[in-house]
C-alpha positions in Angstrom: 88.8 -59.6 -125.8 86.4 -57.8 -127.7 82.4 -56.7 -126.1 79.9 -56.4 -128.6 76.1 -55.4 -128.3 74.3 -58.5 -128.8 71.8 -56.5 -131.4 75.2 -55.6 -133.0 76.7 -59.2 -133.7 74.5 -60.4 -136.7 76.3 -57.8 -139.2 79.6 -57.9 -137.3 83.2 -59.7 -138.2 86.6 -59.7 -137.2 89.1 -58.2 -139.8 92.7 -58.9 -139.2 95.3 -56.8 -142.0 98.8 -57.7 -142.4 101.4 -55.3 -142.7 105.3 -55.3 -143.0 107.4 -54.5 -139.9 110.5 -52.3 -139.9 113.0 -50.8 -137.2 111.4 -47.7 -137.7 108.1 -46.9 -135.9 108.2 -43.8 -138.1 108.3 -46.3 -141.4 105.9 -48.9 -139.8 103.1 -45.9 -139.4 103.4 -45.6 -143.2 103.3 -49.0 -144.6 100.3 -50.2 -146.1 98.2 -53.7 -145.5 99.7 -56.2 -148.4 97.2 -58.6 -146.7 93.9 -59.4 -145.0 92.2 -61.9 -143.3 88.3 -62.0 -141.4 86.0 -64.0 -139.8 82.2 -63.8 -139.6 80.8 -63.5 -135.9 77.3 -65.1 -136.7 76.6 -68.0 -139.5 73.7 -68.3 -142.0 71.6 -70.3 -139.6 71.8 -67.9 -136.5 74.5 -69.9 -134.5 77.3 -67.6 -133.4 80.8 -68.9 -134.5 81.7 -72.0 -133.3 84.4 -72.1 -130.2 87.9 -73.6 -131.3 90.7 -73.1 -134.1 89.8 -71.4 -137.5 92.3 -70.9 -140.3 91.4 -68.3 -142.2 92.6 -67.2 -145.7 94.9 -64.5 -146.1 93.7 -62.4 -149.0 96.9 -60.8 -150.6 97.1 -57.0 -152.7 98.3 -53.9 -151.7 94.8 -52.3 -152.3 93.3 -49.7 -150.2 90.0 -51.9 -151.6 90.7 -54.3 -148.4 89.5 -51.9 -146.0 86.1 -51.7 -147.7 84.3 -54.8 -145.9 82.1 -54.7 -149.2 84.9 -55.9 -150.8 85.8 -59.0 -148.8 82.7 -60.5 -147.4 81.3 -62.3 -150.2 84.7 -64.4 -150.2 85.1 -67.4 -147.8 86.9 -66.7 -144.9 88.2 -69.9 -143.8 90.3 -72.7 -145.3 87.3 -75.4 -144.6 84.7 -72.8 -146.3 86.8 -72.7 -149.6 86.9 -76.9 -149.8 83.3 -77.4 -148.9 82.3 -75.0 -151.9 84.3 -76.9 -153.8 86.0 -73.6 -156.2 87.5 -74.9 -159.4 91.3 -74.7 -159.4 92.4 -71.0 -161.4 89.3 -69.3 -161.2 88.7 -66.2 -159.0 85.3 -66.4 -156.4 85.2 -63.0 -156.9 86.4 -60.0 -159.6 88.1 -58.2 -157.3 91.4 -57.8 -158.6 95.2 -58.2 -156.6 93.4 -60.8 -154.6 94.1 -64.0 -154.6 90.1 -66.0 -153.2 91.3 -69.7 -154.7 92.6 -72.5 -151.9 95.4 -73.0 -154.9 96.1 -69.3 -155.8 96.8 -68.3 -152.0 99.2 -70.4 -149.7 99.1 -67.6 -146.3 96.6 -69.0 -143.6 96.3 -67.2 -139.8 95.3 -69.4 -137.0 92.8 -67.9 -134.9 91.4 -69.6 -131.5 87.3 -68.4 -130.3 85.4 -68.6 -127.6 81.9 -67.0 -127.8 81.2 -65.6 -124.0 77.2 -64.9 -124.3 73.9 -66.6 -122.7 71.9 -65.0 -125.4 73.4 -66.4 -128.5 74.2 -70.1 -128.8 76.5 -72.4 -131.0 74.2 -74.7 -131.0 71.4 -75.2 -133.6 68.9 -77.4 -132.1 68.8 -75.4 -129.3 68.1 -72.0 -131.2 65.7 -73.7 -132.7 63.7 -74.3 -129.9 64.5 -70.5 -128.5 63.0 -69.2 -131.4 60.2 -71.2 -131.8 57.3 -69.1 -132.7 59.7 -68.3 -135.8 59.7 -71.8 -136.7 56.5 -73.4 -135.2 56.5 -76.3 -137.5 59.3 -77.9 -135.8 58.3 -77.3 -132.3 58.2 -80.9 -131.9 61.5 -81.6 -133.6 63.2 -79.0 -131.9 61.6 -80.4 -128.1 63.0 -84.2 -129.4 66.8 -82.8 -130.3 66.7 -80.8 -126.6 67.8 -84.1 -124.8 70.9 -84.4 -127.5 72.3 -80.8 -126.9 75.1 -80.7 -124.6 74.6 -80.0 -120.9 76.6 -77.1 -120.8 75.6 -75.4 -123.8 71.7 -75.9 -121.9 72.6 -74.9 -118.2 74.1 -71.6 -120.3 71.0 -71.1 -121.1 68.6 -71.9 -118.4 65.9 -69.0 -117.8 65.1 -68.9 -121.7 65.0 -72.3 -122.3 62.7 -72.7 -119.4 60.7 -69.8 -120.4 60.3 -71.4 -124.3 59.5 -74.7 -122.9 56.4 -72.9 -120.2 55.1 -70.7 -122.6 55.0 -73.7 -125.4 52.7 -75.5 -123.2 50.7 -72.5 -122.5 50.5 -71.5 -126.2 50.1 -74.9 -127.8 48.0 -76.2 -125.1 45.4 -78.0 -127.6 48.0 -79.9 -128.7 48.7 -82.9 -126.4 51.6 -84.1 -128.0 53.4 -80.8 -126.9 52.6 -81.3 -123.7 54.3 -84.8 -123.4 57.0 -83.1 -125.3 58.0 -80.8 -122.6 57.0 -82.5 -119.7 60.0 -85.3 -121.0 62.1 -82.0 -121.3 62.1 -80.4 -118.0 62.3 -83.7 -116.4 65.6 -83.9 -118.9 66.7 -80.6 -117.7 66.2 -80.7 -113.8 68.0 -84.2 -114.0 70.5 -82.3 -115.7 70.8 -79.9 -113.0 71.1 -82.8 -110.7 74.2 -83.9 -112.3 77.4 -82.8 -109.6 78.7 -81.5 -112.9 76.3 -78.7 -113.3 75.1 -78.8 -109.5 75.9 -74.8 -109.1 73.2 -74.2 -111.4 70.8 -75.6 -108.9 70.7 -71.2 -107.8 69.8 -70.2 -111.1 66.5 -72.7 -111.2 65.7 -71.8 -107.9 65.9 -68.2 -108.7 64.2 -69.3 -111.8 61.1 -71.2 -109.8 60.7 -68.1 -107.2 61.2 -65.1 -108.8 60.7 -65.3 -112.7 58.4 -68.4 -113.6 54.6 -67.4 -114.5 53.4 -69.9 -116.4 49.6 -69.8 -114.7 48.4 -71.9 -117.1 51.3 -74.6 -116.3 51.2 -74.3 -113.3 
């Protein structure tokens, strides 16, 4: 388990180094890493690393540079990322000597499984768009409609923040009736979601929000 402050996540990654093991502990300590793999915790679109399995590329090289994040962070970190970029065979994606960054020149991979535990960082780009609606106000209608396609388990994790976003949109965009109806539909959707037996334990969260946190006087 790795605990990272929310403000640090966007610039953090996990690095895995590989060393040979020996029967002598003293020799183990002197062994230099021969390979490195890494994974970024945040995607380019602002969502966090998806839960599940990830096949990390193991970059080879007995090179002290692999301890310097600047030497590998521009490289693809997973097999999937390499396939998406469709790197030409035999051509390096990075000028770093002793590293082998193409899908044809590295055969080793390292599989990890991740689970992100956070009530502030979402893995869903549509929910993220709604929570950050002020920075993309031209997409408000789209994000409100897409909210009703977001998996229920992701919404309830961010219930207070989602409700804040909905009521703030209603108050700050009061001149546009289109948003009023979309916000109303979204609120009905969320209340219906909480009524589902699968999410009934979030009733307490909704009650607490209503009595202690709701402050949207214009929406009242």
